[in-house]
C-alpha positions as a printed NumPy array, in Angstrom:
array([[ -97.743,   -2.989,    4.128],
       [-100.41 ,   -5.681,    3.915],
       [-101.036,   -8.333,    6.524],
       [-101.953,  -11.218,    4.236],
       [-100.978,  -14.461,    5.981],
       [ -99.824,  -15.866,    2.675],
       [ -96.432,  -14.156,    2.803],
       [ -94.498,  -15.652,    5.66 ],
       [ -96.182,  -18.657,    7.22 ],
       [ -97.293,  -20.233,    3.98 ],
       [ -95.133,  -18.938,    1.158],
       [ -92.796,  -15.991,    0.815],
       [ -93.031,  -14.722,   -2.768],
       [ -89.695,  -14.479,   -4.581],
       [ -88.768,  -11.231,   -6.374],
       [ -92.191,   -9.803,   -5.629],
       [ -91.433,   -6.216,   -6.686],
       [ -89.759,   -7.36 ,   -9.902],
       [ -92.712,   -9.593,  -10.827],
       [ -95.26 ,   -6.843,  -10.214],
       [ -93.212,   -4.35 ,  -12.229],
       [ -92.904,   -6.883,  -15.039],
       [ -96.676,   -7.292,  -15.241],
       [ -97.094,   -3.515,  -15.681],
       [-100.349,   -3.698,  -13.729],
       [-103.321,   -1.484,  -14.575],
       [-106.229,   -1.086,  -12.129],
       [-108.754,   -2.201,  -14.732],
       [-106.677,   -4.963,  -16.287],
       [-107.278,   -8.69 ,  -16.475],
       [-104.445,  -10.871,  -15.161],
       [-103.577,  -14.508,  -14.589],
       [-101.367,  -16.078,  -11.935],
       [-100.968,  -19.633,  -13.192],
       [ -99.133,  -20.759,  -10.02 ],
       [-101.109,  -19.535,   -6.996],
       [ -99.099,  -21.583,   -4.479],
       [ -99.307,  -19.728,   -1.178],
       [-100.913,  -16.713,   -2.814],
       [ -98.157,  -14.207,   -2.099],
       [ -97.993,  -12.851,   -5.633],
       [-101.758,  -13.051,   -6.172],
       [-102.469,  -11.079,   -3.006],
       [-100.244,   -8.212,   -4.137],
       [-101.676,   -8.196,   -7.654],
       [-105.179,   -7.909,   -6.194],
       [-104.129,   -4.896,   -4.133],
       [-103.543,   -2.984,   -7.368],
       [-106.771,   -3.975,   -9.114],
       [-109.895,   -1.849,   -8.805],
       [-112.393,   -2.906,  -11.45 ],
       [-109.924,   -5.393,  -12.956],
       [-109.811,   -9.136,  -12.365],
       [-107.301,  -11.822,  -11.398],
       [-107.611,  -15.501,  -12.273],
       [-105.299,  -17.744,  -10.239],
       [-104.605,  -21.38 ,  -11.108],
       [-103.468,  -24.207,   -8.86 ],
       [-104.264,  -27.908,   -8.724],
       [-103.408,  -28.221,   -5.026],
       [-106.272,  -28.526,   -2.528],
       [-104.207,  -26.693,    0.097],
       [-103.783,  -23.762,   -2.305],
       [-107.535,  -23.669,   -2.849],
       [-108.09 ,  -23.353,    0.902],
       [-105.537,  -20.545,    1.049],
       [-107.207,  -18.779,   -1.879],
       [-110.446,  -18.539,    0.1  ],
       [-108.769,  -15.841,    2.208],
       [-108.528,  -13.6  ,   -0.862],
       [-112.207,  -13.89 ,   -1.792],
       [-113.565,  -10.733,   -3.459],
       [-115.382,   -9.841,   -6.705],
       [-112.097,   -9.184,   -8.525],
       [-110.724,  -12.683,   -7.842],
       [-111.4  ,  -16.13 ,   -9.292],
       [-109.537,  -19.241,   -8.191],
       [-109.282,  -21.973,  -10.83 ],
       [-108.574,  -25.461,   -9.459],
       [-106.77 ,  -26.814,  -12.503],
       [-103.376,  -27.589,  -13.983],
       [-102.005,  -24.61 ,  -15.9  ],
       [-101.714,  -26.788,  -18.992],
       [-105.499,  -26.181,  -19.277],
       [-104.97 ,  -22.406,  -19.302],
       [-106.788,  -21.475,  -22.521],
       [-109.76 ,  -23.779,  -22.002],
       [-110.36 ,  -22.639,  -18.417],
       [-110.173,  -18.934,  -19.305],
       [-112.346,  -19.367,  -22.395],
       [-114.95 ,  -21.157,  -20.297],
       [-115.091,  -18.078,  -18.047],
       [-115.188,  -15.624,  -20.957],
       [-111.89 ,  -14.203,  -19.663],
       [-109.909,  -13.764,  -22.89 ],
       [-107.677,  -12.   ,  -23.72 ],
       [-105.652,  -11.058,  -20.636],
       [-103.237,   -8.187,  -20.002],
       [-100.585,  -10.092,  -18.103],
       [ -99.629,  -13.585,  -16.983],
       [ -97.347,  -14.604,  -14.113],
       [ -95.824,  -18.059,  -13.648],
       [ -93.735,  -18.768,  -10.539],
       [ -92.593,  -22.294,  -11.311],
       [ -91.513,  -24.951,   -8.865],
       [ -92.717,  -25.983,   -5.434],
       [ -94.152,  -23.59 ,   -2.851],
       [ -92.556,  -23.191,    0.572],
       [ -95.631,  -24.775,    2.145],
       [ -95.323,  -27.874,   -0.031],
       [ -91.645,  -28.203,    0.841],
       [ -92.386,  -27.801,    4.544],
       [ -95.166,  -30.408,    4.656],
       [ -93.473,  -33.747,    5.323],
       [ -96.43 ,  -35.791,    4.079],
       [ -96.067,  -34.313,    0.583],
       [ -92.634,  -35.897,    0.126],
       [ -91.004,  -32.941,   -1.632],
       [ -88.231,  -32.212,    0.846],
       [ -85.124,  -34.171,    1.773],
       [ -85.237,  -32.555,    5.238],
       [ -88.04 ,  -34.744,    6.557],
       [ -89.073,  -38.351,    6.512],
       [ -92.409,  -39.066,    4.93 ],
       [ -94.047,  -40.904,    2.053],
       [ -92.478,  -40.655,   -1.406],
       [ -95.47 ,  -38.897,   -2.952],
       [ -94.496,  -35.628,   -4.729],
       [ -97.799,  -35.2  ,   -6.591],
       [ -98.807,  -31.556,   -6.988],
       [-102.395,  -32.788,   -6.73 ],
       [-102.292,  -35.545,   -4.097],
       [-106.024,  -36.18 ,   -4.55 ],
       [-105.459,  -37.416,   -8.107],
       [-104.93 ,  -41.145,   -7.746],
       [-104.438,  -41.567,  -11.488],
       [-100.981,  -39.998,  -11.148],
       [ -98.06 ,  -42.244,  -10.191],
       [ -96.258,  -41.21 ,   -7.006],
       [ -92.492,  -40.967,   -6.601],
       [ -92.639,  -44.37 ,   -4.865],
       [ -94.383,  -45.829,   -7.926],
       [ -91.654,  -44.427,  -10.169],
       [ -88.857,  -45.799,   -8.014],
       [ -90.397,  -49.263,   -7.617],
       [ -91.985,  -49.804,  -11.033],
       [ -89.718,  -48.163,  -13.637],
       [ -87.077,  -50.327,  -15.254],
       [ -83.424,  -49.445,  -14.834],
       [ -83.076,  -47.764,  -18.24 ],
       [ -86.042,  -45.503,  -17.587],
       [ -84.744,  -44.53 ,  -14.152],
       [ -81.335,  -43.79 ,  -15.698],
       [ -83.02 ,  -41.484,  -18.204],
       [ -85.012,  -39.432,  -15.697],
       [ -82.122,  -39.104,  -13.226],
       [ -79.846,  -37.961,  -16.031],
       [ -82.265,  -35.735,  -17.946],
       [ -84.373,  -34.225,  -15.186],
       [ -81.935,  -34.286,  -12.27 ],
       [ -78.723,  -33.865,  -14.274],
       [ -77.197,  -36.4  ,  -11.869],
       [ -73.616,  -37.157,  -12.896],
       [ -73.694,  -40.878,  -12.016],
       [ -77.286,  -41.436,  -13.14 ],
       [ -76.599,  -44.948,  -14.49 ],
       [ -75.043,  -46.102,  -11.217],
       [ -77.839,  -44.454,   -9.231],
       [ -80.509,  -46.261,  -11.278],
       [ -78.764,  -49.601,  -10.781],
       [ -78.511,  -48.938,   -7.041],
       [ -82.233,  -48.193,   -6.78 ],
       [ -83.139,  -51.372,   -8.674],
       [ -80.861,  -53.449,   -6.452],
       [ -82.272,  -51.904,   -3.266],
       [ -85.916,  -52.428,   -4.209],
       [ -85.269,  -56.146,   -4.699],
       [ -84.803,  -56.329,   -0.93 ],
       [ -87.851,  -54.185,   -0.114],
       [ -90.028,  -51.586,   -1.801],
       [ -88.929,  -47.958,   -1.354],
       [ -91.874,  -46.124,    0.224],
       [ -90.393,  -43.366,    2.389],
       [ -87.84 ,  -40.6  ,    2.009],
       [ -85.61 ,  -42.195,    4.631],
       [ -85.686,  -45.56 ,    2.844],
       [ -84.624,  -43.895,   -0.41 ],
       [ -81.837,  -41.933,    1.252],
       [ -80.499,  -45.068,    2.934],
       [ -80.686,  -47.069,   -0.291],
       [ -78.691,  -44.596,   -2.375],
       [ -76.295,  -43.444,    0.354],
       [ -73.356,  -45.447,   -1.114],
       [ -73.471,  -43.504,   -4.413],
       [ -74.136,  -40.02 ,   -3.034],
       [ -71.217,  -37.659,   -3.676],
       [ -69.257,  -37.049,   -0.48 ],
       [ -69.446,  -33.474,    0.734],
       [ -72.24 ,  -32.699,   -1.751],
       [ -75.006,  -34.713,   -0.15 ],
       [ -77.591,  -31.917,   -0.089],
       [ -77.074,  -30.938,   -3.724],
       [ -77.103,  -34.553,   -4.877],
       [ -80.324,  -35.385,   -3.048],
       [ -81.929,  -32.189,   -4.352],
       [ -81.117,  -33.306,   -7.903],
       [ -82.602,  -36.758,   -7.303],
       [ -85.776,  -35.289,   -5.812],
       [ -86.04 ,  -32.767,   -8.653],
       [ -85.894,  -35.589,  -11.197],
       [ -88.605,  -37.561,   -9.43 ],
       [ -90.871,  -34.511,   -8.999],
       [ -90.568,  -33.525,  -12.661],
       [ -91.405,  -37.068,  -13.763],
       [ -94.342,  -37.485,  -11.366],
       [ -95.97 ,  -34.218,  -12.41 ],
       [ -94.922,  -34.23 ,  -16.088],
       [ -93.673,  -30.71 ,  -15.363],
       [ -91.678,  -29.931,  -18.487],
       [ -94.406,  -31.027,  -20.883],
       [ -97.004,  -29.11 ,  -18.889],
       [ -94.777,  -26.014,  -18.994],
       [ -94.405,  -26.252,  -22.775],
       [ -98.16 ,  -26.637,  -23.209],
       [ -98.855,  -23.629,  -20.972],
       [ -96.278,  -21.391,  -22.646],
       [ -97.576,  -22.268,  -26.113],
       [-101.056,  -21.145,  -25.025],
       [ -99.827,  -17.782,  -23.732],
       [ -99.552,  -16.521,  -27.308],
       [-103.317,  -17.055,  -27.658],
       [-104.227,  -15.876,  -24.171],
       [-102.339,  -12.565,  -23.995],
       [-103.457,   -9.5  ,  -25.945],
       [-100.89 ,   -7.637,  -28.075],
       [ -98.874,   -5.571,  -25.607],
       [ -99.658,   -7.972,  -22.759],
       [ -96.867,   -9.101,  -20.448],
       [ -95.486,  -12.588,  -19.882],
       [ -93.591,  -12.923,  -16.588],
       [ -92.015,  -16.306,  -15.81 ],
       [ -89.77 ,  -17.256,  -12.893],
       [ -87.938,  -20.582,  -12.979],
       [ -85.701,  -22.357,  -10.509],
       [ -83.591,  -24.758,  -12.549],
       [ -81.865,  -24.745,  -15.913],
       [ -84.309,  -27.123,  -17.629],
       [ -87.24 ,  -24.777,  -17.053],
       [ -85.28 ,  -21.619,  -17.768],
       [ -83.998,  -23.017,  -21.063],
       [ -87.55 ,  -23.747,  -22.236],
       [ -88.726,  -20.253,  -21.264],
       [ -85.714,  -18.576,  -22.876],
       [ -86.117,  -20.531,  -26.128],
       [ -89.854,  -19.911,  -26.316],
       [ -89.465,  -16.154,  -25.878],
       [ -86.437,  -15.848,  -28.152],
       [ -87.27 ,  -18.371,  -30.872],
       [ -91.021,  -18.95 ,  -30.6  ],
       [ -90.306,  -22.654,  -30.064],
       [ -88.591,  -24.852,  -27.507],
       [ -85.991,  -26.537,  -29.663],
       [ -84.131,  -25.325,  -32.732],
       [ -84.151,  -21.959,  -34.453],
       [ -87.062,  -19.639,  -35.123],
       [ -88.984,  -20.429,  -38.289],
       [ -88.807,  -18.009,  -41.236],
       [ -91.352,  -17.273,  -43.944],
       [ -90.682,  -17.454,  -47.702],
       [ -88.997,  -14.044,  -47.566],
       [ -86.654,  -15.003,  -44.717],
       [ -88.536,  -12.971,  -42.142],
       [ -89.023,  -14.142,  -38.554],
       [ -92.31 ,  -13.428,  -36.803],
       [ -92.199,  -14.139,  -33.098],
       [ -95.159,  -14.002,  -30.683],
       [ -93.06 ,  -12.364,  -27.959],
       [ -90.299,   -9.806,  -27.59 ],
       [ -87.985,  -10.176,  -24.618],
       [ -87.856,   -7.189,  -22.264],
       [ -85.009,   -8.74 ,  -20.273],
       [ -81.935,   -9.705,  -22.318],
       [ -80.635,  -11.702,  -19.382],
       [ -82.766,  -13.205,  -16.613],
       [ -83.371,  -11.013,  -13.582],
       [ -81.932,  -12.485,  -10.381],
       [ -82.712,  -11.809,   -6.745],
       [ -80.623,   -9.341,   -4.772],
       [ -78.088,  -10.541,   -2.219],
       [ -80.341,   -9.121,    0.498],
       [ -83.328,  -11.171,   -0.656],
       [ -81.26 ,  -14.342,   -0.962],
       [ -80.023,  -13.824,    2.595],
       [ -83.632,  -13.63 ,    3.807],
       [ -85.071,  -16.319,    1.534],
       [ -82.724,  -19.071,    0.316],
       [ -85.292,  -20.19 ,   -2.276],
       [ -84.54 ,  -16.988,   -4.211],
       [ -80.933,  -18.034,   -4.856],
       [ -81.704,  -20.12 ,   -7.936],
       [ -84.595,  -18.01 ,   -9.267],
       [ -84.376,  -16.566,  -12.781],
       [ -87.041,  -14.143,  -13.957],
       [ -87.771,  -13.507,  -17.643],
       [ -90.207,  -10.856,  -18.922],
       [ -91.589,  -10.522,  -22.429],
       [ -94.261,   -8.516,  -24.246],
       [ -96.811,   -9.994,  -26.64 ],
       [ -96.218,   -8.739,  -30.165],
       [ -98.934,   -8.103,  -32.721],
       [ -97.885,  -11.191,  -34.672],
       [-100.828,  -13.602,  -35.093],
       [-100.498,  -16.7  ,  -32.922]])
């Protein structure tokens, strides 16, 4: 058992054994963890690499500091958004790779840091940027105070799947006329009249999910990253993706099963379908009851594993 600090205090990796098995690690292989987070998965991958190499991506400065603890010749930390996957690996002459892991969502550390604005449990600024140093990105406060009502309705409905998204958007617009919404507590107070009774935690989680996805352009970034995996992974390489809500999981499922995110797989003139990946898990793998009891974040996790086919990208 390792003593990496990344596991408990910073981020407890979800379905660790299942992810490592899915990658089918080889000591001399080349792997990518596109979501370093607290480094729990990366640390365990490194344990199994001898002459191989791991490239871990994250745009968060805190993750970069954590990655310094794993410094060794077999490890390279890439401070970048995973939507730049191919370019960053090509720049390092690191193509192709044998396996790629994506643990989507927010790390435990980000949730537990009030100043980041990701959690409904604390008061703090409505930020929610994955890279808080990037001042070109609008914060959650900017979204809430600057978007018109129709646009707010769209993101609450599409990204949060909030049932009364139209009413919620109107409530936000009305509240901000009195004063700008800058903190988590101000937002919670403003929308309290429309929050479903007895389902407050779920409702607020949906609202925060919608804002986080919009701030970080998460679904577009995910599509861009997944599209690049067909060019990054060698034939026989493994794609291992863990998602935490239906919007992400649907994109991953469609990409693996259809080679595209919307619609049916494309056929050639002879009616044949050539897909870049073959699913190794017919249904998503879910965490055991024991793991969920120890780590509530695992409850919503869905893990999909696929193998790169020999079909040209």
